[in-house]
Backbone as JSON, one array per atom type, in Angstrom:
{
  "sequence": "XXXXXXXXXXXXXXXXXXXXXXXXXXXXXXXXXXXXXXXXXXXXXXXXXXXXXXXXXXXXXXXXXXXXXXXXXXXXXXXXXXXXXXXXXXXXXXXXXXXXXXXXXXXXXXXXXXXXXXXXXXXXXXXXXXXXXXXXXXXXXXXXXXXXXXXXXXXXXXXXX",
  "N": [[-24.93, -3.98, 17.39], [-26.23, -1.11, 15.44], [-28.67, 2.52, 16.6], [-29.38, 2.11, 14.01], [-30.0, 0.52, 13.09], [-31.7, -0.99, 14.55], [-34.58, 0.8, 14.44], [-34.6, -0.15, 12.27], [-35.8, -2.54, 11.71], [-37.63, -5.58, 11.84], [-41.63, -6.17, 10.4], [-41.62, -6.69, 6.77], [-42.67, -6.29, 3.22], [-42.35, -8.47, 0.28], [-40.77, -8.1, -2.66], [-40.74, -9.13, -6.0], [-38.38, -7.23, -8.3], [-37.63, -7.89, -12.1], [-35.85, -9.48, -11.2], [-34.61, -9.27, -8.43], [-34.89, -9.03, -5.55], [-36.82, -7.42, -3.38], [-38.18, -5.13, -0.39], [-40.15, -3.62, 1.7], [-41.25, -1.36, 4.08], [-43.76, -3.13, 5.92], [-45.35, -1.68, 8.08], [-46.42, 0.16, 6.14], [-47.93, -0.43, 3.99], [-50.52, -0.88, 2.52], [-52.51, -2.11, 1.26], [-52.83, -5.42, -1.21], [-53.34, -5.78, -4.94], [-54.41, -7.42, -8.28], [-53.24, -6.16, -11.07], [-55.3, -3.27, -12.84], [-57.46, -1.72, -14.74], [-55.74, 0.75, -15.73], [-55.87, 4.41, -15.92], [-55.2, 6.7, -17.68], [-53.07, 9.6, -16.83], [-52.4, 13.15, -18.6], [-49.25, 14.85, -19.16], [-47.92, 13.47, -17.21], [-45.03, 12.33, -15.5], [-43.01, 9.52, -16.89], [-43.05, 6.96, -15.6], [-44.99, 7.55, -14.04], [-48.2, 5.64, -14.93], [-50.45, 6.11, -14.47], [-54.49, 6.21, -13.24], [-56.39, 4.58, -10.53], [-58.86, 3.74, -9.69], [-60.03, 2.76, -6.58], [-62.98, 1.32, -4.54], [-63.12, 3.72, -4.58], [-62.17, 5.7, -4.58], [-59.2, 7.36, -5.72], [-56.28, 6.26, -6.78], [-52.86, 7.07, -7.97], [-50.9, 5.12, -9.94], [-47.64, 4.22, -9.82], [-45.19, 2.72, -11.97], [-42.6, 0.33, -10.74], [-40.92, -0.7, -12.29], [-40.13, 1.17, -14.01], [-39.95, 3.57, -12.73], [-37.62, 2.85, -11.21], [-35.43, 3.26, -13.33], [-35.7, 0.66, -15.28], [-35.92, -1.97, -18.33], [-39.17, -2.48, -19.34], [-41.92, -4.42, -19.12], [-44.51, -6.84, -20.07], [-47.39, -6.49, -18.64], [-47.71, -9.81, -16.37], [-50.2, -12.33, -15.26], [-49.13, -12.93, -12.72], [-48.08, -9.96, -11.49], [-48.69, -7.23, -9.89], [-50.32, -4.76, -7.67], [-48.97, -3.05, -4.81], [-50.57, -1.74, -3.12], [-49.58, 2.03, -1.3], [-48.98, 3.86, 2.15], [-47.65, 7.45, 2.01], [-46.8, 8.52, 3.46], [-49.54, 11.07, 4.24], [-50.88, 10.18, 1.41], [-52.09, 7.58, -0.26], [-50.45, 6.24, -3.03], [-50.68, 3.58, -5.48], [-48.65, 0.41, -6.54], [-46.64, -0.91, -9.52], [-45.56, -4.17, -9.69], [-43.43, -6.92, -9.9], [-43.78, -8.96, -8.71], [-45.59, -10.36, -6.12], [-43.44, -11.68, -3.05], [-43.38, -12.94, -0.39], [-44.4, -11.74, 3.73], [-42.47, -10.91, 5.91], [-40.36, -10.96, 8.69], [-37.24, -9.17, 9.92], [-33.89, -9.27, 11.05], [-32.8, -6.86, 13.64], [-30.18, -7.48, 13.72], [-29.15, -8.85, 10.72], [-30.21, -6.93, 9.39], [-27.63, -4.23, 6.83], [-26.23, -1.53, 6.39], [-26.52, 0.6, 3.24], [-24.1, -0.62, 0.66], [-21.61, 1.78, -1.06], [-21.39, 3.48, -3.83], [-20.45, 4.79, -5.66], [-20.19, 8.41, -6.17], [-22.01, 8.4, -8.45], [-24.79, 7.03, -8.26], [-26.8, 6.84, -6.6], [-28.09, 6.38, -2.85], [-29.71, 6.56, -1.8], [-32.95, 6.18, -0.76], [-32.2, 4.06, -0.24], [-33.17, 1.65, 2.84], [-31.37, -0.29, 3.58], [-30.21, -2.93, 3.91], [-31.32, -6.14, 3.59], [-30.67, -9.34, 5.23], [-31.93, -12.36, 5.19], [-34.09, -15.68, 4.61], [-31.86, -16.62, 3.5], [-31.17, -15.09, 1.39], [-30.4, -11.63, -0.26], [-32.0, -9.22, 0.13], [-33.45, -6.27, -0.67], [-33.92, -3.18, 1.28], [-36.25, -0.99, 0.93], [-36.7, 2.57, 1.18], [-39.66, 4.03, 0.9], [-41.07, 6.11, 1.26], [-38.69, 8.39, 0.09], [-38.46, 6.88, -2.24], [-40.5, 7.42, -3.22], [-41.58, 10.38, -3.24], [-41.4, 13.09, -4.0], [-43.18, 12.76, -6.04], [-45.16, 11.65, -5.04], [-46.37, 14.45, -4.14], [-47.28, 16.48, -6.51], [-48.92, 14.33, -8.11], [-50.99, 14.29, -5.85], [-53.55, 16.26, -6.24], [-55.71, 18.05, -6.74], [-56.3, 18.32, -8.9], [-55.69, 16.32, -10.95], [-56.19, 14.23, -10.35], [-58.77, 15.55, -11.04], [-58.68, 15.49, -14.01], [-59.04, 12.63, -14.62], [-61.46, 11.62, -13.53]],
  "CA": [[-25.78, -3.18, 16.58], [-26.09, 0.71, 15.27], [-29.61, 2.75, 16.57], [-30.3, 3.0, 12.22], [-30.31, -1.1, 12.24], [-33.04, -1.07, 15.78], [-35.04, 1.68, 14.42], [-35.13, -0.73, 10.36], [-35.79, -4.52, 11.82], [-39.46, -5.77, 11.74], [-42.01, -7.06, 9.77], [-40.87, -6.35, 5.61], [-43.47, -7.28, 1.93], [-41.32, -8.28, 0.08], [-41.61, -8.66, -4.11], [-39.36, -9.26, -7.37], [-38.34, -6.83, -9.61], [-36.21, -7.88, -13.11], [-35.35, -10.47, -10.31], [-34.22, -8.67, -7.26], [-35.92, -8.74, -4.13], [-36.73, -5.81, -2.43], [-38.98, -5.13, 0.83], [-40.86, -2.47, 2.32], [-41.92, -1.61, 5.43], [-45.61, -3.54, 5.73], [-47.32, -0.65, 8.08], [-46.5, 1.29, 4.6], [-48.83, -1.15, 3.03], [-52.9, -0.95, 3.2], [-53.22, -3.37, 0.32], [-52.37, -5.79, -2.4], [-53.87, -6.71, -5.83], [-54.17, -7.68, -9.58], [-53.66, -4.97, -11.93], [-57.24, -3.21, -12.71], [-57.59, -0.79, -15.73], [-55.82, 2.01, -15.42], [-56.75, 5.8, -16.42], [-54.0, 7.26, -17.85], [-52.98, 11.64, -17.25], [-51.68, 13.42, -19.57], [-48.48, 15.2, -18.57], [-46.65, 13.36, -15.28], [-44.23, 11.38, -15.82], [-42.75, 8.06, -17.8], [-43.17, 5.83, -14.81], [-46.25, 7.19, -13.97], [-48.92, 4.86, -15.17], [-51.43, 6.9, -14.61], [-54.52, 5.95, -11.68], [-57.36, 3.95, -10.96], [-60.67, 3.73, -8.87], [-60.18, 2.06, -6.06], [-63.82, 1.65, -3.89], [-65.19, 5.54, -5.0], [-60.8, 6.44, -4.0], [-58.43, 7.71, -7.29], [-54.63, 6.71, -7.01], [-51.33, 7.14, -8.21], [-49.89, 4.46, -10.3], [-46.53, 3.68, -10.92], [-44.42, 0.95, -12.38], [-41.35, 0.88, -9.25], [-39.48, -0.67, -12.25], [-39.75, 2.27, -15.14], [-39.5, 4.42, -12.12], [-35.27, 2.47, -11.56], [-35.27, 2.74, -14.4], [-35.5, -1.06, -15.5], [-36.32, -1.88, -19.31], [-40.45, -2.12, -19.58], [-42.07, -5.93, -19.39], [-45.95, -7.06, -19.92], [-48.37, -6.97, -17.12], [-48.44, -10.5, -16.37], [-50.52, -13.22, -13.98], [-48.05, -11.74, -11.24], [-47.73, -8.62, -11.89], [-49.41, -6.64, -8.55], [-49.46, -3.28, -7.49], [-48.77, -2.81, -3.82], [-50.75, 0.32, -2.7], [-48.42, 2.23, -0.13], [-49.28, 4.77, 2.18], [-46.35, 8.01, 1.04], [-47.2, 10.69, 4.03], [-51.71, 11.14, 3.61], [-51.81, 9.99, 0.4], [-52.08, 6.69, -1.0], [-49.47, 5.36, -3.92], [-50.0, 1.98, -5.5], [-46.52, 0.68, -7.28], [-46.66, -2.32, -9.81], [-44.0, -4.92, -9.34], [-43.1, -7.78, -11.25], [-44.8, -10.57, -7.72], [-45.02, -10.3, -4.44], [-42.99, -12.91, -2.52], [-43.83, -13.28, 1.07], [-43.99, -10.89, 4.31], [-40.88, -11.82, 5.79], [-39.63, -10.63, 9.92], [-35.98, -8.87, 9.49], [-34.12, -9.27, 12.87], [-31.64, -6.39, 13.15], [-28.25, -7.79, 13.11], [-30.06, -9.23, 9.8], [-29.55, -5.75, 8.4], [-26.66, -3.86, 6.77], [-26.08, -0.65, 5.67], [-26.09, 0.21, 1.8], [-23.01, -0.33, 0.09], [-21.3, 2.22, -1.13], [-22.05, 2.97, -4.64], [-19.56, 6.45, -5.8], [-20.99, 10.14, -6.64], [-23.18, 8.78, -9.67], [-24.79, 6.31, -7.89], [-27.8, 7.17, -5.27], [-28.38, 4.47, -1.99], [-30.53, 7.54, -1.05], [-33.86, 5.35, -0.45], [-32.72, 2.16, 0.46], [-33.28, 1.69, 3.99], [-30.99, -1.48, 3.72], [-30.61, -4.83, 3.19], [-31.43, -6.91, 4.34], [-29.81, -10.81, 5.13], [-32.97, -13.5, 5.93], [-33.63, -16.55, 3.71], [-30.4, -16.59, 2.4], [-30.57, -13.66, -0.04], [-30.31, -10.44, -0.18], [-33.19, -8.33, -0.01], [-32.75, -4.35, -0.74], [-35.49, -2.18, 1.78], [-36.57, 0.32, 0.45], [-37.24, 3.96, 1.98], [-40.74, 4.21, 0.44], [-41.69, 7.53, 1.0], [-37.89, 8.81, -0.12], [-39.13, 6.52, -3.77], [-42.1, 7.76, -4.37], [-41.87, 11.27, -2.19], [-41.42, 13.98, -4.84], [-43.9, 12.55, -6.67], [-46.99, 12.1, -5.02], [-47.86, 15.86, -3.62], [-47.79, 16.78, -7.43], [-49.46, 13.14, -7.95], [-51.97, 13.78, -5.63], [-53.64, 17.71, -7.15], [-57.34, 18.48, -7.5], [-55.76, 18.25, -11.23], [-54.86, 14.94, -11.19], [-58.15, 12.83, -9.72], [-60.1, 15.76, -11.74], [-58.03, 14.62, -15.09], [-58.7, 11.43, -14.21], [-62.6, 11.25, -13.4]],
  "C": [[-25.63, -1.19, 16.58], [-27.29, 0.7, 15.69], [-30.5, 2.41, 15.47], [-31.2, 1.35, 12.59], [-31.88, -1.39, 13.74], [-34.4, -0.76, 14.88], [-35.85, 0.35, 12.73], [-35.04, -2.3, 11.16], [-37.68, -4.06, 12.68], [-40.02, -6.39, 10.46], [-42.36, -6.04, 7.5], [-42.23, -6.88, 3.99], [-42.57, -7.31, 1.52], [-41.39, -8.55, -0.84], [-40.2, -8.54, -5.01], [-39.09, -8.32, -8.02], [-37.41, -7.03, -10.33], [-35.59, -8.98, -11.98], [-34.44, -10.54, -9.85], [-34.93, -8.54, -6.83], [-35.56, -7.36, -3.79], [-37.49, -6.46, -1.37], [-39.43, -3.74, 1.04], [-41.43, -2.41, 3.49], [-43.1, -2.42, 6.14], [-46.0, -2.9, 6.74], [-47.58, -0.18, 7.34], [-47.53, 1.05, 3.66], [-49.85, -2.01, 3.03], [-53.27, -1.9, 1.92], [-52.57, -4.09, -1.23], [-53.37, -6.44, -3.57], [-53.47, -6.44, -6.81], [-53.54, -6.14, -10.09], [-54.63, -4.84, -12.67], [-56.1, -2.71, -14.33], [-56.61, 0.58, -15.38], [-55.68, 3.3, -16.02], [-55.19, 6.02, -16.33], [-54.01, 9.06, -18.01], [-51.63, 12.42, -17.86], [-50.91, 14.19, -18.43], [-48.1, 14.53, -17.1], [-45.78, 12.51, -16.63], [-44.01, 10.73, -16.62], [-43.92, 7.09, -16.91], [-43.99, 5.59, -14.27], [-47.94, 6.64, -14.65], [-50.33, 5.76, -15.61], [-52.6, 6.58, -13.12], [-55.93, 5.33, -11.44], [-57.89, 3.83, -9.82], [-60.61, 2.56, -7.72], [-61.43, 1.73, -4.74], [-63.65, 2.64, -3.31], [-63.16, 6.52, -4.33], [-60.03, 6.38, -5.53], [-57.51, 7.49, -6.72], [-53.96, 6.35, -7.58], [-51.22, 5.49, -8.77], [-48.8, 4.4, -10.83], [-45.63, 3.13, -11.08], [-42.92, 1.5, -11.51], [-40.55, 0.01, -10.73], [-39.01, 0.39, -13.09], [-38.85, 3.89, -13.9], [-37.15, 3.63, -11.77], [-35.13, 2.41, -12.84], [-34.26, 1.42, -15.36], [-36.2, -0.68, -16.86], [-38.43, -2.3, -18.83], [-40.45, -3.43, -19.85], [-43.61, -6.19, -19.75], [-46.21, -7.93, -18.54], [-48.06, -9.11, -17.53], [-49.71, -11.41, -15.28], [-49.8, -13.14, -12.77], [-47.69, -10.81, -10.77], [-49.09, -7.96, -10.43], [-49.4, -5.35, -9.0], [-50.29, -3.35, -5.74], [-49.74, -1.16, -3.64], [-50.41, 0.79, -1.68], [-49.57, 3.51, 0.5], [-47.08, 5.91, 2.19], [-46.42, 9.2, 1.96], [-48.45, 10.11, 4.2], [-51.46, 10.68, 2.28], [-51.55, 7.53, -0.04], [-51.16, 6.28, -2.56], [-49.87, 3.81, -4.82], [-48.8, 2.3, -6.17], [-47.02, -0.6, -8.13], [-45.28, -2.27, -9.92], [-44.5, -6.08, -10.04], [-43.94, -9.2, -10.19], [-44.64, -9.75, -6.46], [-44.95, -11.71, -3.82], [-43.77, -13.47, -1.53], [-43.89, -11.29, 2.13], [-43.08, -12.31, 5.44], [-40.28, -10.95, 7.16], [-38.06, -10.4, 9.78], [-35.35, -8.07, 10.29], [-33.18, -8.15, 12.4], [-30.45, -6.65, 13.07], [-28.6, -8.39, 11.82], [-29.79, -8.69, 8.21], [-28.73, -4.87, 8.34], [-27.49, -3.03, 6.04], [-26.33, -1.31, 4.07], [-25.63, 0.2, 1.6], [-22.56, 0.69, -0.16], [-21.08, 2.06, -2.19], [-20.91, 3.85, -5.83], [-20.79, 7.48, -5.49], [-22.14, 10.29, -8.14], [-23.94, 7.65, -9.33], [-26.33, 6.28, -6.48], [-28.67, 5.9, -4.67], [-29.29, 5.59, -1.21], [-31.77, 6.72, 0.02], [-33.75, 3.8, 0.08], [-32.78, 2.53, 2.0], [-31.74, 0.45, 5.17], [-30.83, -2.36, 3.23], [-30.26, -5.33, 4.09], [-31.11, -8.71, 3.88], [-31.01, -11.67, 5.59], [-32.68, -14.64, 4.57], [-33.09, -16.66, 2.98], [-30.42, -16.11, 1.35], [-30.62, -12.77, 0.58], [-31.42, -10.06, -0.23], [-32.78, -6.43, 0.1], [-34.78, -4.23, 0.15], [-35.51, -1.25, 1.52], [-36.93, 1.24, 1.44], [-38.45, 3.82, 1.2], [-41.64, 5.59, 0.04], [-40.48, 8.55, 0.29], [-37.93, 8.15, -1.56], [-40.0, 7.38, -4.72], [-42.06, 9.51, -4.13], [-41.76, 12.47, -3.18], [-42.99, 13.78, -5.15], [-44.93, 12.99, -7.03], [-47.51, 13.14, -5.07], [-48.1, 15.73, -5.14], [-48.93, 15.28, -8.24], [-51.72, 13.15, -7.29], [-52.62, 15.3, -5.33], [-54.91, 17.34, -7.15], [-57.21, 17.9, -8.51], [-55.66, 17.04, -11.61], [-56.01, 14.32, -11.01], [-58.94, 13.8, -10.82], [-60.25, 15.31, -13.25], [-58.91, 12.87, -15.51], [-60.24, 10.79, -13.99], [-62.95, 11.93, -15.03]]
}
C-alpha cells in the first residue's frame, strides 16, 4: 500500500448526496444536527445558504448539493447539517442524510480514478470500498477551502446579526 493510503485509513462519517455515498474524516466533524432556520447573507455564492447561530456562534452554511452542481431538493426530516472544521473555522454543510461512522482500512482505499481534464478530482481523498459499496472520501478542506476565508470575515458575521 502507498503511504498516502495509510494516511487516509481511519474513521469516516458517511452521508448521502443524490443517492451517492460520501465520507468525511471523523476528526473534522464537530456535530450533526437537523436543518435550522438559516439567515441569508447577501452577495454570497449560490451554494452558500447563509449562516446559523449555534450556541452563540455564527456558522456559515453551504449546501453541498449545490456546491457539487447537483439539483437542489426540498429539505426533509433526514436532511442534516454537519458542522465541520475547515482550518480553524467551523462550517455547516447540508447533506441529504447521514449514514454511519465507518472504519475504512488502508487496503480498502484506492486513489480517485482519472476522469479527464474536464473533471477535477482534487477534493477526493480516495474511494473507500467497505460495507459492500464504494464511498467517495472527501477532503473537506479542499472542498470548502477558498470559500471559508471569505465567509468567516467580520462583514459576513455582522450582516447576519
